[in-house]
C-alpha positions in Angstrom: 22.6 3.3 -0.8 19.9 1.0 -2.2 16.9 2.7 -3.9 13.7 2.9 -1.8 11.8 1.2 -4.6 10.6 -2.5 -5.1 9.4 -4.5 -8.1 5.8 -5.4 -7.9 4.0 -7.8 -9.9 1.6 -5.2 -10.2 3.9 -4.6 -7.2 3.4 -2.1 -4.4 6.1 -0.2 -2.6 5.4 2.6 -0.1 7.8 4.9 1.4 7.3 7.5 3.9 10.1 9.7 5.4 11.9 9.6 9.3 17.4 11.2 11.1 19.0 9.0 13.6 19.6 5.5 12.2 19.0 4.0 15.5 15.6 4.9 15.5 14.8 3.2 12.2 12.5 0.2 12.8 10.1 -2.3 11.2 6.5 -1.4 11.2 5.0 -4.5 9.5 5.8 -7.7 7.7 3.2 -10.0 6.1 4.2 -12.7 3.7 1.2 -15.0 4.1 3.4 -18.1 4.0 1.9 -19.5 7.1 -1.5 -19.9 5.1 -2.4 -22.3 2.2 -4.2 -21.3 -0.9 -8.0 -21.4 -0.1 -7.5 -20.4 3.5 -9.2 -17.2 4.8 -6.7 -14.8 6.4 -7.3 -13.7 9.8 -7.7 -10.0 11.2 -5.0 -10.4 13.7 -3.0 -7.1 12.7 0.6 -6.4 12.5 1.7 -8.8 15.2 0.2 -11.8 13.2 1.5 -10.5 9.8 -2.2 -9.9 8.9 -4.5 -6.9 8.1 -7.1 -5.7 10.6 -10.0 -5.6 8.3 -11.4 -8.3 6.0 -12.2 -7.0 2.6 -13.3 -10.0 0.6 -10.0 -11.8 1.3 -8.8 -15.3 0.4 -5.3 -16.8 0.2 -4.3 -17.7 -3.3 -1.5 -19.3 -5.2 -0.4 -18.8 -8.7 0.4 -16.7 -10.7 2.4 -15.4 -7.7 4.9 -17.9 -6.7 4.1 -18.1 -3.0 0.8 -17.9 -1.0 -0.5 -14.3 -1.3 -3.6 -12.2 -0.3 -6.4 -12.0 -2.9 -9.0 -9.3 -2.6 -12.2 -9.7 -4.7 -15.3 -7.5 -5.3 -17.8 -9.5 -3.4 -20.0 -6.5 -2.4 -23.4 -5.9 -3.8 -23.0 -2.2 -3.6 -19.7 -0.8 -2.7 -15.9 -0.7 -3.1 -14.0 -3.5 -1.1 -10.9 -2.6 0.9 -8.5 -4.4 3.4 -6.7 -2.4 5.9 -3.2 -2.9 7.4 -2.1 -1.2 10.6 1.4 -1.0 12.1 3.1 -2.8 15.0 2.2 -1.4 18.3 -0.6 0.9 16.9 2.1 3.4 15.8 1.3 6.4 13.7 4.1 8.4 12.1 4.3 12.2 12.5 7.9 12.7 11.3 10.4 10.8 9.2 9.7 8.6 6.3 7.5 5.3 6.1 8.6 2.9 3.3 6.2 0.1 2.3 7.0 -2.6 -0.2 4.7 -5.3 -1.5 4.2 -7.5 -4.7 1.0 -6.6 -6.1 -0.7 -7.9 -9.3 -4.0 -6.2 -10.5 -6.0 -8.4 -12.9 -9.0 -7.5 -15.0 -10.9 -4.2 -15.0 -12.6 -4.3 -11.5 -10.7 -1.2 -10.6 -7.6 -1.5 -8.2 -7.2 1.0 -5.5 -4.7 1.7 -2.6 -4.2 4.5 -0.1 -2.4 5.8 3.1 -4.2 7.0 6.1 -4.5 7.1 9.9 -5.5 4.0 11.7 -9.1 3.1 12.4 -12.3 2.6 10.4 -13.0 6.4 10.5 -9.7 8.1 9.6 -8.0 10.8 7.7 -6.8 9.5 4.2 -3.5 11.2 2.9 -3.3 9.5 -0.4 -5.8 7.6 -2.6 -4.9 6.2 -5.9 -7.5 4.2 -7.9 -8.5 3.2 -11.4 -12.1 2.6 -12.7 -10.9 0.4 -15.5 -7.7 -1.3 -14.4 -5.3 0.8 -16.5 -5.8 4.6 -16.1 -5.2 5.7 -12.6 -6.5 8.8 -10.8 -5.3 10.2 -7.6 -5.9 12.4 -4.5 -3.3 13.9 -2.2 -5.5 14.5 0.8 -8.6 16.2 -0.5 -6.8 17.8 -3.6 -7.6 16.0 -6.8 -4.7 15.3 -9.0 -6.5 14.0 -12.1 -5.1 11.2 -14.1 -1.8 10.5 -12.8 -0.7 7.6 -14.9 -1.6 4.4 -16.9 -0.5 0.8 -16.4 -1.7 -2.5 -18.1 -3.5 -5.2 -16.1 -2.1 -8.5 -15.7 1.4 -7.3 -15.7 4.1 -7.1 -13.0 4.8 -3.5 -12.1 7.4 -1.7 -9.8 5.4 0.8 -7.8 6.9 3.1 -5.2 4.9 5.4 -2.8 7.0 7.9 -0.7 5.3 9.9 2.0 7.2 12.4 4.2 5.2 12.8 7.3 7.7 15.6 8.4 7.5 17.8 5.1 3.8 16.7 4.4 4.7 15.4 0.8 3.7 12.4 -1.2 5.3 11.0 -4.4 4.1 7.9 -6.4 6.5 6.1 -8.9 5.5 3.2 -11.2 8.3 1.6 -13.1 10.7 4.5 -14.3 7.6 7.0 -14.5 6.7 9.3 -11.8 3.0 9.5 -11.3 2.8 12.0 -8.5 6.0 14.2 -7.7 6.0 15.5 -4.0 2.5 16.6 -3.9 1.4 18.4 -0.6 -0.7 16.8 2.0 -2.2 18.1 5.1 -1.0 16.3 8.5 -1.4 19.5 10.6 -4.6 18.3 12.3 -4.1 14.6 12.1 -2.6 11.9 14.4 -0.1 10.7 11.8 0.4 7.9 9.1 -0.7 4.7 10.6 -2.2 2.4 8.0 -2.6 1.6 4.4 -5.6 0.2 2.5 -5.8 -1.9 -0.7 -8.9 -3.2 -2.7 -11.0 -2.9 -5.7 -13.8 -0.5 -6.8 -17.3 -2.0 -7.0 -18.3 -3.4 -10.5 -20.9 -6.0 -10.5 -20.2 -7.3 -13.9 -16.6 -7.9 -12.9 -16.9 -9.6 -9.6 -14.4 -12.2 -10.3 -11.6 -9.7 -10.9 -8.8 -9.9 -8.2 -6.2 -7.8 -6.6 -3.2 -9.9 -5.4 -0.7 -8.8 -2.9 2.3 -10.5 -1.3 5.6 -9.9 0.7 4.4 -6.7 2.5 7.2 -4.8 4.2 6.7 -1.4 6.0 9.5 0.5 8.0 10.1 3.8 9.6 13.1 5.6 8.9 14.4 8.8 10.6 15.3 11.0 7.6 12.6 13.4 6.4 14.3 13.3 3.0 13.2 10.5 0.6 16.5 10.1 -0.9 18.3 9.7 2.5 16.1 6.8 3.7 18.3 3.5 3.8 16.6 0.2 4.1 16.1 -1.0 7.7 16.9 -4.4 9.3 14.1 -6.7 8.8 12.9 -4.9 5.5 14.4 -7.5 3.2 14.0 -11.3 3.3 
């Protein structure tokens, strides 16, 4: 069994739990290799390997080795987010969803990421953010978890997020350190897990700081247990 974690460059891995292997399936692939540095990505959604919401996006090159999505704080007032949704508009109410991405946070603008329902007005199940780029705070649903971990900026990090839509639990792991260990989330009155958001908090003095993301993979697997969820065809490569 392969572990359900990936190396990030500040790298992002998300996992959410689903039992019959035949039902395992790909939800999203986005590697941005059809674009060139300097391009503006589209909002074509999962079918196009693109987000559905433009949060100050631009395609960049190095320090990542292939074209990658860059999110910058270009707002005069607010945090900036980019939202990805899943193929066919799917929202998961059972099993596990696994997300991987290579992510590099640079500077102190305050990286943030989360898991939520689809749409512009939707319930958020997980929100992780940093006001200074190194010390991270978290919410599981509406429950404030306080400081959950610390990470240097400008360093490639292995990050894993596990969300069991069936057992209503969320875990976050960075490197060998568990930041959130199976915290409870409320899915009882919501549609299901259908999107993730990434971005930066607002800081006018640090508007040149960037969050970079590449090689996004999201799959649904049938096991509701994190440890039972094997990689699905299409998740690699």
